[in-house]
C-alpha positions in Angstrom: -119.8 32.7 32.2 -119.2 30.4 29.7 -121.5 27.0 29.4 -117.9 25.2 30.4 -117.3 27.3 33.5 -120.7 27.0 35.1 -120.6 23.5 34.5 -117.2 23.3 35.9 -118.7 25.3 39.3 -121.6 22.2 39.3 -119.4 19.6 39.2 -117.3 20.8 42.3 -120.7 21.7 44.0 -121.8 18.4 43.1 -118.4 15.9 44.1 -118.6 18.6 47.6 -122.1 17.2 48.3 -121.3 13.6 47.3 -118.3 13.4 50.3 -121.2 14.1 53.0 -123.2 11.9 51.4 -120.1 9.1 51.7 -119.8 10.5 55.2 -122.6 10.0 56.7 -122.9 6.6 55.5 -119.4 6.0 57.3 -120.9 7.4 60.1 -123.5 5.1 60.4 -121.6 2.1 60.2 -119.3 3.2 62.4 -121.2 6.0 64.8 -118.0 6.0 67.1 -115.5 6.9 64.0 -113.4 9.5 64.7 -113.3 12.4 61.8 -110.6 15.3 61.1 -111.2 17.5 58.5 -108.5 19.7 57.1 -109.2 22.5 54.6 -106.5 22.9 52.9 -104.6 25.4 50.2 -101.7 25.1 47.5 -99.6 27.4 45.1 -99.5 26.5 41.4 -95.8 25.8 39.9 -95.3 29.7 39.9 -96.3 29.9 43.2 -99.4 32.5 43.1 -103.0 30.9 44.5 -104.4 27.7 43.3 -107.1 26.2 45.0 -107.1 23.4 47.7 -109.2 21.0 49.1 -111.0 19.3 51.8 -109.2 15.9 53.5 -111.7 14.2 55.4 -109.7 11.4 57.7 -111.1 8.5 59.6 -110.0 6.4 62.6 -112.1 3.7 64.4 -112.7 0.6 65.6 -114.8 -0.9 62.5 -113.1 1.5 59.9 -109.6 1.5 60.7 -108.5 4.5 58.7 -109.8 6.2 55.9 -110.0 9.2 53.6 -112.8 11.1 51.6 -111.4 14.1 50.0 -112.6 16.5 47.3 -110.5 19.2 45.4 -110.4 22.3 43.2 -106.8 22.8 41.7 -105.6 25.4 39.5 -103.3 27.3 37.8 -99.8 26.6 36.5 -98.3 23.0 36.4 -94.5 21.8 35.6 -94.0 21.9 31.4 -92.5 18.6 32.3 -95.6 17.1 33.3 -98.4 19.1 31.3 -97.3 17.2 28.3 -98.3 14.0 30.1 -101.4 15.0 31.3 -103.0 15.0 27.9 -104.4 18.5 27.6 -102.7 21.3 25.9 -101.1 24.2 27.6 -99.3 24.9 31.1 -102.0 25.4 32.9 -104.8 22.5 34.0 -108.3 23.0 36.6 -109.1 19.9 38.3 -111.9 18.9 40.6 -113.0 16.0 42.2 -113.3 13.3 44.7 -111.0 10.7 46.1 -111.6 8.5 48.7 -110.2 5.3 50.3 -111.7 2.7 53.2 -109.8 0.4 55.4 -111.8 -1.8 57.3 -109.9 -3.4 60.5 -111.8 -6.6 60.3 -109.7 -9.3 57.4 -113.6 -10.2 56.2 -114.2 -6.4 55.3 -112.9 -5.3 52.1 -110.7 -2.2 51.5 -112.7 0.1 48.8 -111.3 2.7 46.4 -113.0 5.4 44.0 -112.4 8.4 42.8 -114.5 10.7 40.1 -112.9 14.0 38.3 -113.5 16.6 35.5 -110.2 17.6 33.9 -109.6 20.9 31.9 -106.3 21.6 30.6 -105.7 24.5 27.6 -108.6 23.6 25.0 -109.3 19.7 26.1 -111.4 18.8 29.0 -112.8 15.3 29.7 -113.8 13.1 33.0 -112.1 10.2 34.6 -113.1 7.7 37.5 -113.8 4.6 38.7 -114.3 2.0 41.8 -112.5 -0.9 42.5 -112.5 -3.2 45.0 -109.5 -5.0 47.3 -111.1 -8.1 49.8 -108.7 -10.6 52.4 -111.8 -12.8 52.5 -113.1 -15.5 49.2 -116.9 -13.9 49.6 -117.4 -14.4 46.3 -120.7 -13.3 46.5 -119.5 -9.9 48.0 -117.6 -9.8 44.9 -120.4 -10.2 42.6 -122.6 -7.6 44.2 -119.7 -5.2 44.0 -119.8 -5.8 40.4 -122.9 -6.1 39.2 -123.9 -2.9 40.8 -121.5 -1.6 38.7 -122.5 -3.4 35.6 -126.5 -2.4 36.3 -124.8 1.2 36.7 -122.9 1.3 33.2 -124.5 -1.1 31.0 -126.9 1.7 30.3 -123.8 3.7 28.7 -122.5 0.8 26.9 -119.1 0.9 28.5 -119.5 -1.6 31.8 -117.2 -4.5 29.6 -114.6 -1.5 28.4 -114.4 -0.2 31.7 -113.9 -3.2 33.7 -110.9 -4.5 31.3 -109.8 -1.4 32.1 -109.3 -1.3 36.0 -108.4 -4.9 35.6 -105.6 -4.1 33.5 -105.3 -0.7 35.3 -104.9 -1.4 39.2 -102.0 -4.2 38.3 -98.5 -5.0 40.4 -97.2 -5.2 36.9 -93.9 -6.0 39.1 -95.6 -9.1 40.4 -96.3 -10.8 37.2 -99.7 -8.7 36.6 -101.1 -9.9 39.9 -103.9 -7.8 40.7 -104.5 -5.6 44.2 -107.6 -6.4 44.2 -110.7 -8.1 42.2 -111.0 -5.1 40.3 -114.0 -3.1 39.4 -114.4 0.0 36.6 -112.1 2.5 35.2 -112.1 5.3 32.8 -110.3 8.5 32.2 -110.1 10.7 29.2 -114.0 10.3 28.9 -115.2 13.4 26.2 -118.2 12.4 24.2 -118.3 15.9 22.8 -121.4 16.7 25.2 -119.9 18.5 27.9 -124.4 17.6 29.4 -124.0 14.1 29.0 -121.0 13.0 30.0 -121.8 15.1 33.4 -125.2 13.3 33.9 -123.1 9.9 33.2 -120.4 10.8 35.6 -123.1 11.7 37.9 -125.5 9.0 37.8 -122.3 6.6 38.2 -120.6 7.9 41.0 -123.8 7.7 43.2 -124.2 3.8 43.0 -120.8 3.9 45.4 -122.1 3.9 48.6 -125.2 0.8 47.2 -122.1 -0.9 45.7 -119.8 -1.1 49.0 -121.5 -0.5 52.0 -124.1 -3.7 52.5 -120.8 -5.1 52.6 -119.4 -3.6 55.2 -122.8 -4.0 57.5 -123.2 -7.8 56.5 -119.0 -8.9 57.6 -118.2 -6.2 60.2 -119.5 -8.4 62.9 -117.7 -11.5 61.6 -114.8 -13.3 63.6 -111.2 -13.9 62.5 -108.1 -15.1 63.3 -104.6 -14.7 63.3 -103.9 -16.1 60.0 -106.8 -14.0 58.7 -105.3 -10.6 60.1 -101.6 -11.6 58.8 -103.1 -12.0 55.4 -104.6 -8.5 55.2 -101.3 -6.9 56.2 -99.8 -8.8 53.6 -102.2 -7.8 51.1 -102.0 -4.3 52.4 -98.2 -4.5 51.7 -99.0 -4.8 48.0 -101.3 -1.9 48.1 -98.3 0.7 48.9 -96.7 -0.9 46.5 -99.1 -0.5 43.5 -100.2 3.1 45.0 -96.7 4.4 45.8 -95.2 2.4 41.9 -97.9 2.8 39.5 -100.6 4.7 40.5 -101.4 8.2 38.4 -103.8 10.0 41.0 -100.4 9.6 43.3 -98.2 11.1 40.8 -101.2 13.4 39.5 -101.3 15.3 43.0 -97.4 15.1 43.8 -96.4 16.3 40.5 -99.4 19.7 40.8 -98.3 20.8 44.3 -101.0 18.8 46.4 -101.0 18.1 49.9 -99.1 15.3 50.3 -100.6 13.6 53.6 -104.0 14.1 51.4 -102.4 12.3 48.7 -101.3 9.4 50.7 -104.4 8.9 52.8 -105.0 6.0 50.3 -101.7 4.1 52.2 -103.6 1.3 54.5 -102.8 2.6 58.4 -100.6 -1.3 59.0 -98.7 -3.1 56.3 -96.5 -6.0 56.8 -93.7 -7.6 54.2 -92.0 -11.2 54.3 -89.4 -12.3 52.2 -91.3 -14.6 50.0 -94.3 -14.5 51.2 -96.9 -17.7 50.5 -100.2 -18.0 52.6 -100.0 -21.2 54.2 -100.9 -24.2 51.6 -104.8 -24.9 51.6 -106.2 -22.3 53.2 -108.8 -19.9 52.4 -106.1 -17.4 51.5 -104.1 -19.4 49.4 -107.3 -19.9 47.7 -108.1 -15.9 47.9 -105.1 -15.4 45.7 -106.8 -16.8 42.6 -109.2 -14.1 42.4 -106.3 -11.5 42.2 -106.3 -11.8 38.4 -109.2 -10.9 35.6 -112.3 -12.8 36.4 -115.9 -12.7 35.1 -118.0 -12.0 37.8 -121.6 -11.6 36.4 
């Protein structure tokens, strides 16, 4: 077995262990959380066995809905999609973890993260990131999230680049470049030509997810909120839906590679709202929050 094949197996084992760690963190903050686990399989573009994954869907009183998913998929892909993927040939292998957590309390932010390895023909690379979508202007929380990732990425000399990429990517360009949240970091096609170095970096970075987010849940989950807070949250959920269905490359990758639809769309919030020409009340904290859905320096 080649060194690359060995490392691919190792990476898949790693994301499985990270899935367990994040699952335990969720159950710690919401002990009554309901967990439904599905083990699924897929066929590739030619109808042959093509791997599958483990979907863990959560619902509860503190965490309204969440998904913490791992997958290992391989085989033939649609030739029309192969060129867009960035590899060579018409087969691919991909393993990774993708998660979304939508809390019920609008004082607690939504979070998304994913870490993946892809091998397509003669090329392989890593990708991933994490971003925060708050609904209330707790600026100290935003600084905690960003500082955690800055501390994780600075040793690799890539924080500013990956922060900027996140600010650019997670944006509803059809709404005057309004971001879906307050950013974080994002990267794709990472390959320094040193497989061991790249994998060690991605493993190290991903280990910072739990401390970047769960302290915010513990801090805010019991805060009181009112109908205006919830209304604003649901409208921002609507913006989240717009991004995921119109712009998200991960959604498109899953659907174009015959992924499991429910496991892909688990990223959507359980509740969302749309009102024509919606604006928060003038002078409200929610109007203030709107100022933060554009690139800021948090550190």
